[in-house]
N, C-alpha and C positions, 0 to 999 in steps of 0.2 A: 590420418598420415599426410606427412610431409615428404616430398622428393624434392632434388637439389642435385647441382652440379658443382665441381669444384676442382681446381687445380691444388696437387700435393707433390712434393719431390719430382718435379717436372713432368709430372703425368697430368691426366684428366679423371676424374673420378666421378661416377654417376651413381644416385643410390637413396637410401632413405634416410632421414634426419630423425634421429631416435635420442630423445633427451638432448644432451650437451655434444652429442657426437654424430658422426656421418658414417654409413656402413653401405657399400658398394652393390648394387643388384648382382645377384648370382648370374653365371653363365655368361658375363661379359655384355649383359643387356645394357641398354641404353636408356635416356629418357624418352626418346623417340619411340623405341619400341615398345616402353610400358604405354605411353599415350595410345600408340595404335592398337594395342589390346585392349584398353578399355580399364573404367573404373573396377568394372565387375570381377576382373583377373586379379586385383592388386591384393587382396586377402592372402591369397594363393601365395603369391609370391612373398610377400611378409612372413609367412608362415615358412616358407623355404630358407627364408633369409635366419629365421628364429631359430630353426632346427640344425641349421649348419655351424659346426664347431669352428670350423676354419674361418666365419664370418667375424671379422674385426673391426672395432669401432675406431674411429680417428677422431681426436677431440675438434670440437668446431675450431676452437681457436688456433688450431694448427694447420688449416686450410686456408685458401683463398676462394671464397664464392665466385661462380660465374652466374652470369643470366640462366635462370633455371632451366631455360628450354632453347633452341635454336628454332625460333617461329616459323612454321610454313607461309604462314601470312598474318599482318597486324591489320586490323581493321579498329578504327577508333571513333565512338559514337560521340552525341552531344545530347544525353539525355537528362540532363539537370537543366531543369527551368530557370530556377535562381542565377546559375552561371551564365546563361544566355543574355538574360537581364543586364546582368552587370558588364558583362564583355561589350554588348551593344553600344551600351554606354559609353566607354571607354573609346571605341571605334567611330562611331556615329555621332557622339555628344547627346545621344536620347536613348534610355532604355526602351526597346521594343523586342517583342517576340513573335516573329513572323507567323502567321495561321499556318504556315505550311508544317512548321516545326510540331504541330499538335498532330498532325496526320500520321506520319510513320516517324522511326526514329532513324535519324539521318546519321551517316558515316562517311570516312574519308579512308582510304588506304596509305598507311605511312610505311616507312623503310625497314625492312625487316633486318637489313645489313648493318643497322647503327643501333644495335640494342648493347646496351652497357650492363655492367652489374652494380648491385651495393658496392660503395668503397671505390668504385672509378673514377677519377677527374673526369670533369664534363668539358669537352672542347668546342665551346661555342662558335660560331659565325662572327664576323664583325657586326658587331650591332649595340644599340643604346637600349635596348629594352627587353633584356634577356629575363624570362619567366619559367616558372614550373607550372605543372598541372597534376592536382592530386586526383588519382583514378586508382580505379580496381581492374585488374583484367582476367576475364574468363577464360581457361584453356579448354580447349575441345581436344577430347577423347573419342576413339572409336567404339561404336557399338555393332554388334553382329547383325549382320542383315541389311544394314542401313548405308546407303551412300552419301547420307548427309545433305540430300537435295531434298527442296519445298517442304521444310519440316514445320509442322505444327508447334504452338508454343511450348506445349507438354513434351513433344519430341525434341524441342531444342533444349531445354532444360535438361534433359536426359542425357545430350550430348556432352554437358560441361563436366570436365573432369576435376577440375579445381580452378584456384585463383590465386593471383599473385598480385603484388603491389605494381603498379603502372605509374611511371611519372614521364609524361608527354612533354618535356622543354622544346619550348616555343620562345622564338625571335619574333616579338610583336611588331617591332617595326617593318621587317623583312615580309614577315606573312601578311600585312596590310597591304604593302606594295603589290605582292602577286597577287591578292584577290581583287584589286582593283580591276585585274584583266579577267576576271570571273573565273579563275580556275583556282587550283590550290585548297588549302595550304600545302606548300610542298618544301621548299627550301627553308621557310622559316621553322620548319619542323623535322627538318630531313637528317639532321646533325647527330641526334641523340633519343633514347628512349630507354630509361631504367625500367628492368622488370626485374623482381626478386623479394626477400632473399631467396625464396622458394617458392613452390606451387603446394599450398594446403588441400587437400583432397576434398570436393563437394560435401560428402558426407560428414564431415566433422562441423556443418554449418545448420544440420537439420534443424536443431530447436530455435534457430534464429531465422527462419524462413516463413512468412505467414501465409495466409491462404490464397494469396494473389501470386505468390512468388517472389514477392521483395523481400531482400537480405538485409534485416537491420543490424547492421554492423558499424562501428563509430571507426572513421577514418580521421585524421590530423595530419598537420604538416607544420613544421617549423624551420625557421630560417635564423641561424645564429643562435640557437638556443629560445628564442622567441616563437610562441605559438601563433601563428598568422591566420591559422584557418581550421575550422573542425566541422564535421557534418555526418549526417546518419546516412548509408549507402540506398536506404530504403527512400530517400528522397528523387531517387531517378525516377523518371516520369514512364518508364518501362521496366519490368523485370528483365532479367538476362535470359532467361528462356525466349522471351519474345525479342529480344536482339538477335539470339542465334538464329532463330525462326526467318527474321527479316532478310539476315545476311545470308540464309540459303535458298531464298526465293529465286527462282529463275536461274539457279546457280548452287554451291554446294558449299559446305563447310568440312574440313576435314582435321584429321588428327594433328596438333601442333599449332592449328589456329589459335590466335590470340584476339579476343574481342574486349576493346577498353570501355568502360562505363561513360565515358566522357569525364568531364572536370566536376568535381563536389561543388558544392554552393558554399556561401558563409566563409569566403577567404580561399576556396580551392585552388585559386591562382591570383596573382598579382594583378591581372588585368581587370578582373573583376571588382577588386577594392580600388583600382584607379577609376573605373566608371562611376563607382557611388562617390568618391570622395572629388572627382572632378580634378585632380591632379594627381602625379606619380608618387602617390604615398601609399604604402611603402616603397621605397626606390628600387628601381629594377635591380636585379642581381649583379654583381660585379665579382671579378677575379678574388678569390678567398673565402667567398660565401660558402656556407655549408647549408645544405637542403636536408632535413630528414621529414620521412614520412613513416607514419606509424598507422598500421590497420588490424584491428581486433580481429584475434583467431589467424592471422597472418604473422605479423611480425614487423619489421623494421627496415626501411633503407635510407641509406646516406649516402651522400654526394658531395664533393666540392668542386665548385666552379672554377675552370683554369681561364686561360688566356685564349684569345684568338689567334689562329696562325695565319701568317700571310698566304694569301693564294692567289694563282695568275687570275689577272685580270682578263675580261671579256669586253670587246667594243660593243657599243649600242648598234641597234638595227641600222642597216643601211635604206638609204632612199633607193627605189627601185623604178625602172622604167614601164614596167608591166607591159612590155612588150610579148605579144603573142608567138612571134616566130623570131628565130635566130638570124642575128643582121649579117 
């Protein structure tokens, strides 16, 4: 099943994507309500819609899709070794994967307030190295009797409600400056993350999950109609269940959390290609460029790059006396 959010005739709708149309959930339920109830409750809800003669579909072409959820939080992992190899070459001039990468699946928190939908224009910061990141996001749902804490990998996998396409837009020059302070990425990725076009429920992928839990689906990205990257999601260093388990360690995951796979290899972002080429080839994204991502079993998202907005300046740090008492 697929679930989505959309606007139509000035209102917001939330419900199922059925064929080429959308049908609202009954009883005024929202995507957040459905995620909290969990995947196990979804078939009964679908049956309720099917049995309701008043449930009418709107054609997809007549609605404007929103991001499929308002995330509770967004964690983004770096789970593809090939991506790390290429990006370190771009940043440091030499390809290297730190030993620590192999120990645990590392992630950072990104901004849940900068989520955009397919079709929206991306407004980047002032940057000369705008980039995309081809990812898949796992969306967490509720499970009765679980508070989402200290999960095993099997329990983590069971908490996955479904998957959506995840584009972690990145200003690489801003990111590089920030990370020299040994924090971040922050403002280099703060401005936009595309989620969409909808959430495809985890049960739809049963035949594509191997014995270790890896999801073998095709992912690809196009810039202005030219394919620049493609990979299999199963090239992640850890399956999603283990990412969820690690996120929950000494913490918790809750319905509505989104966990990004990290950027796919083999051209999943421009920075990887820059590192391998030793130059900015293909060129950084510019205003007017269209980025399209397609993921098997989910669908397609597309966004056009806009222009940076002028923003108020902030002065550099001041030299201070380090006095310990007021004069």
